[in-house]
N, C-alpha and C positions, 0 to 999 in steps of 0.2 A: 783510159786505163787508170786504175787506182794507183796510189803511191806504193812503190815497191818496198820490200823489206830493207833493201840497201839504202834507199832514199830516206826511209823513216829512221834507220840507224844513224845516218849521217846527221840529220836534223836534230835528232834527240841528243846526240853527242855535243852539238853546238851549245845547247842550253843546260845540259845535264839530265840524267835519268829522272832526277827529282823534280824537274821542271817540264815534264812532257806527259801527256795523257793520250792513250790510244785504245783503251778497252771500250767495249760497246756501251757499258753503263755510264762511263765517264763522258763519252762523246755525246750522248743524248742530252747532257746538261748544256751543251753548246750549240744545239741545233735551232735555237730560237732566241729572240730578244723580247722586248716589251710589246711587239706587234703580234700579228696572228699567223705569220708565215713560218715555215720550218724547213730546214735542210741540214743534214748531218755532216760535220767535217770528218776527215780521215785521221787528223792529228791535231792536237792542241799543244802549243808551245808557250812557255812563260819566260820570255827573255828578261834579263836583269841589267842590260847595258845596251847602249847604242851600237857597240861593236857586234854584239850578238844579233841584233836586228839586221845589221848590214850583212853579216855572214849568211843569215837565213834567206834574205831577199836575193842576194847574189846567186845562191844555189837554186832557189825556186825559179828565178828568172831564167837561168841557164837550162833548167829541166822543165820549164813551162808548167810549174805547179801553182795553182791558184792560192792566193793568200788574202785573208780577211783580217784586218786589224779589229780589235775588240777592247772596249773599256769595261764598264760594269754591266753591259747588256741591258741597259734601261731604255734604249732607243725604241721608238714607236713606229718605225716604217720599214723594218727588216734590214736596216743598214748593216747590222753585224751578223746577219744570217749567211752562212757559207753556201751560197746558191749553187756553186760549181764543185762543192766538196773541198778537197785540198786541205790547207792548213789554216787554222785559226791562230792568230798571233795575239795572245792576251797580254795586255800591257800592265796588268795590275801590280806586278812586282817592281815596276819602275815607278815608285810612289814616294820619292823624296823631294822636299823643297831644297833646291840646290843653292839658292842665294836669296837673301832678304836684304833689300836696299830701301830703307825708309826715306833717306835723304833724297833719292831720285825717284822714289815712289814706284818701285817695281819689284816683282819676284821672278826668279827663274825656277821653274818646276818641271818635274818629269810628268809624262802623260797620265800615269796611273794615280796621281794625287786626287783624292776625293774633293769635289768642289767646295763643300762646306768647310773642310779643314783649312782652306785658305783664310776665310774670315775668322775662324776660331783662333788661328795662329796670330792674326793681325789685330784682333780686338783689343788686347791689352795695350797696344801701341796707338790706339785711336784710329786705325785704318780698317778697310774692308774691301772685299772683291765683289764687284757689283753683279755680274750675271748670276742669277739664282734660279735655275730650273726647279720645277716642283720635285724633281728627283735628286736635289742637291745633296741629300744625306748619303747618297750612294753613287751618283754619276761621277765620272772622272773628267779632268780637264781635257785630256786627249779626245774623249768622246764628244765633249762640248765643242772643241775645235772642229772635229769632223763634221758635225751637224750644224755648226754655227748656232748653238743653243741660245735661248733667251731666258724668259722667266717673267714673273709678275712685275718686276721693276724695270722692264725694258722701255717703258714709255718715255722716261727721262734719260736713263742711263745707257740705253742701247743694248745690242746683243753682243755675243762673244767677239765678233770681229772688231768692235769698237774698243776692246780692252786687251787685245793681243798685240804686243809690240814686235814680236818676232817669233820664229819657229826654227827649230832644227828638225830636219826630216831626211828620210832615206827613200830613195827612188827604187824602182823595180830592178835596177841593175846592181843594187847594193851600195851605190854612192851616197855619201853623207853630204848634205847641203845645209846652209843657213840663210834665211831671208829675214832681214830686220835684226832686232836685238834690243838691248837696253835703250838705245837711242831712237828706236822706232823705225819708221820707214826710211829706206835709203833711196838715193836717186835711181831711176830706171823702172823696169817693170815691177809691179807689185805682186811678186810671187807669193808672198805671205797671204795676201787677200785672195789669191787664186786657190790656195790650199784650204783655207778656212771655208767649210761648207761643202767641200768636194767629196765628203763621205768615204775617205780612204781609197778613192779610185786613182789618185795621182801620186801618193806617197804615204809613208807611215811616219807620223810625228813622234819624235823621241825627246824633245824638250821644248818648253814654251816660256817666253818672257811675257808676263801679264802686268798690266797697269793696275795699280791699287789706288784707292781713294780714301780721303779722310771721312770719318763718320760725321754726319751732319750734326749741327748743334742741337736742333730740335726735330722730333718726329712725332706726328699725330696720326692715329689710325681711327677711321670712322666706319660704322656699319649703317648703311641705309637700307630700309626694309620696304618692299613693294608688294602690292596685291596684283600687279599687272606687269609681266616681263617687258612689255613694250615701253612702259614708263621708265623702267630702268635703263633701257637702251637710249631713250631720248635724253635722259639725264647725262649720260656720258658725253654726248655732243654738246650739251648745254654748258657743262663745266668747262670744257676746253674752249668753247666759243667765248666764254667770259674772260679768258686770258689766264685762267688758273691751270697749271700743269702739274697734277699729282705725280709722284714717283711711281705710284701703282694705282690702277683702277680696274678691279676685278669684278666679274659678275658670275653668279650662279643662279640657275633656275630652281623652281620648287622641288623638282624630282631630285636634282643633285644635292641641294642643301639638306634635304631630309636624310639622305643616305649619309652625308658627312656628319651631321649633327648626332645621329644615332650612334655613330662610331667614335666620334672624338669629343662630343659635348663641349663644342667651342662657343656655344651661346647663340647659335642661329635660331630664329623662330620657326618652329615646325609648320606653322600655318601660312607662311609667306609664299608668294608665287615667284619671288626673285629677291636677291640681295645684291648690293654693291659693297665691295670692300675698297675703301678709299684711303690712300696714305699720302700725307704731305710731309715734306722734309726741307730743311733749310735753316736760315737764320731765325732765331726765336721770335723776333718782332714781326717778321714776314709771315710766319706760320700763324701767329696770333690774329693777324688780320684775315688770312685766308680761311681759317677754320669756320667762323660764322657765315662767311659768304658761301662756302660750299654747302653748308647746312641749309641755307635759304634756297639755293638752286635745287637741291634734292627735294625739298618740300614743295617748291613751286612746280616741279615736274612729276608729282604724284607719289612721292615717298610718304608712307604713313607714319614713319618714325625715323629719326637719325640719332645714333648713339656714338659717342666718342669713347675710346678705351681710356680708362681712368689711370692706368699705370702700365709699366712694362710687362707685368704678368698677364694682364688682360689683353694687351696688344699681342703678346706671343700666343695666347690661346686662340685669338681670332685667326692668326696666320697659321696656327697648327691645323685648323680645319681646312684651310685652302691647300696647304702643302701636303696633307695626307688624303686628299680627295680621292685619288685613284685607288689607294689602298682600301678606302671605305667602300668602294663599289663592290669589292670582292665579297662583302657580307651579303649582298643582294644577288649578284650574278658573278659566278666564278670566271666567266668569259665575257669580254667586251672588246669593242673595236673603236679606237680613238682616232678622230680626224683632226685636221690642223689647217683649216682654210683661213684666208685673210680677205676682208672686204673693207672698203672705206667705212669709217665710223658711222656715217649717216645711213648706211645700208643695214646696220645691225638689226633694227626692228623687222625689216623685210625678211632678212635671213632667218630670224627666229621663227617667223610665221611659216616660212618655207620648210624649215627643218621639221616642224610639227606635221606639215602636210606629208612629207616623206615618211615620217614615223607611222602615220595613219595608213598610208598607201601600202606599206610593207608589214603592217601589224607588228611593229617593233616599238620598244621603249627607248627613247633617245633623251638623254639628259645633257644639259649644257653647262659648261664652265669655261670661261675664256678671259683673255686679256682684253677687256673691252676698250681700254684706252687706245690701243693701236689696232683694233678690229680683228684680232687673232682669235678665231673661234675654235673651241675644242668640243664639238658634239661627240658624245660617248654613246655608242650604239650597243645596247645589251642584247646578247643572243645566247642560245643554248648550243654549245659545240657538239653535243651528242645527238642533236636533232638533225636528221639529214636535210641538207639544203639551207640550214639557218645561217651558216657562215657566209655562203654565197649571197644570201639575201642581205646580210649586213654589209658586205663589200659593195653590193650594188647601190644600197642606200648611201654609203659613203661617197661613191663616185658621183651620184646625183647631187649631193650637197656641194662637193668640190666644183663640179661643173657650174653650178649656180654662182659660186664665189667668183669664178673666172668671168662669167657672164655679167656680173655686177661690178666689174672693174678690179677684181682682186686677184688672188693667186692661190696655188694649191698647197703651200706650206709656209708657215711663219717661223718654225723652229724645229720641227720634227724631221725634216728632210724628205727627200723623194724615195730613197731606198729602192725596194723591189715592189712596192705596192702602188706607186703612182707613176710608173714609167710611161704608160700610154697617155695619161693626163699631161705629163711633161711635154709629150709630143704635140698636144693640142695647144699648149701654152706658148711655145716658141716656134718660129718659122723654120722650115727645113734648112735654110742657109745657115742659121745660127747653130742648129744642131750639128751640121757638118763641121763647123768651126770648133765646137766643143769636142767632137769626136777626134778631130785632128790634134788637139792639145793632148787628149788622152793617149793617142798613138805615139806622140812625140816623147812623152814621159814614161810610157809603159807599152813599148812596142809589142811585147808578147801577150799583153792583155791579162796579166796575172792578178792585178790588184783589184779586189772586190768586183769580179766580173758579174755582169747582169744587173747592174745598178744604174740609177739616174736616167740614162737615155732610153728611149723606147726600144721595144724588143727587136724591131727590124735593124737597129744599129747596135744595141748592146748584146743581144743574145747571139749574134753571129760570132762575136769574139768569145763569148761564154761557151758556146758549143765547140768552137775550135780548141779552146784551152782544155775543156773537160774531156775531150777525146784524145788530147795529145800528151798529157803529162804521164 
């Protein structure tokens, strides 16, 4: 049953008429995220406090109304799509930095704070926030926590979970809890770690304590240019085998770099088959020794040229191309499907060959951009959404690529999450006994199944709760 007028009036009153949307045209704006799946909510609420979130969840839990937390909607696996209808709880108005503590090196922030704003706030003080997804100009800290987001610099700095000291969160019964805090992990179960990456299925995060870091003394960015993508893949393993650990080691194939260069004019060579974007950071003396060694390794593994950014402006331009890559694709194809598999670094050349095989098999164009240093692939499948069967073909190609990642000792997501597009692959990745345990945790924290139903677990487990909720509220 749909949300009743009485229920809508109550929930709207909690946040205020100015902070609720329910017209057809407004609701359509919240039926999708950065992925390809869609499902329309019945009501969108914009809470401005933890108390409002608590009141909304307590009511929805009592009346079995599905609730999906949402940040900026930049996710790429359908995590913020309201699969069972119900309420979308948009956290964008909870966007304040609540505490800045440089002495103890942490911030306390609300979930709607934009990722990049953390580093912009900290930069004058000589600090930064390390997790930097490509969508960092738009994505929110709360969304990053939900998906355990990463970014180009995760090779050394790690992903979101490595930088979150604690969380305040609200469970499906409206109760407010805190796990961790400025001091980091406390004795006992790591509930903080359990919540990070749970994609809003266990609770709604309302505050986050994040660890901040000092800006390194020296940073050098290099562009290595290749006529063969396989040589670029071999270079990645060679650099790390040499004992050099860049803070970023990014790769683009020829299809991708041409789209990016035509849109951003970052300085990428249009005739190359692949490039590596390599960044070193640390003590000035250490970087001065590493820079020529990395250049030698690139050239020895087939790079036709290696260029170092001459100043901060050139470095920023090189990264502008990488950070704006997904936007650049829109100039060529308005619809595309992004995947997020992970393999051991040594398997990158094999996966690149396999991706091309899949592209040829389905008559699709697939471009590649990925965090090569940690084996996190982002094959981008271009398709025409107006052409019957094209989306299904793109999804099939994506499933085949992810299945190969698993077969080669990898996994189905490095940072985009499982959401609603990888449920069945999640079932192939983990044994039934572990899936039962995960389902039991979900039931313990959300017995009515209202929090982001139909996500993470395979349909046989997740859809039963989804169907029950969607017919009950």
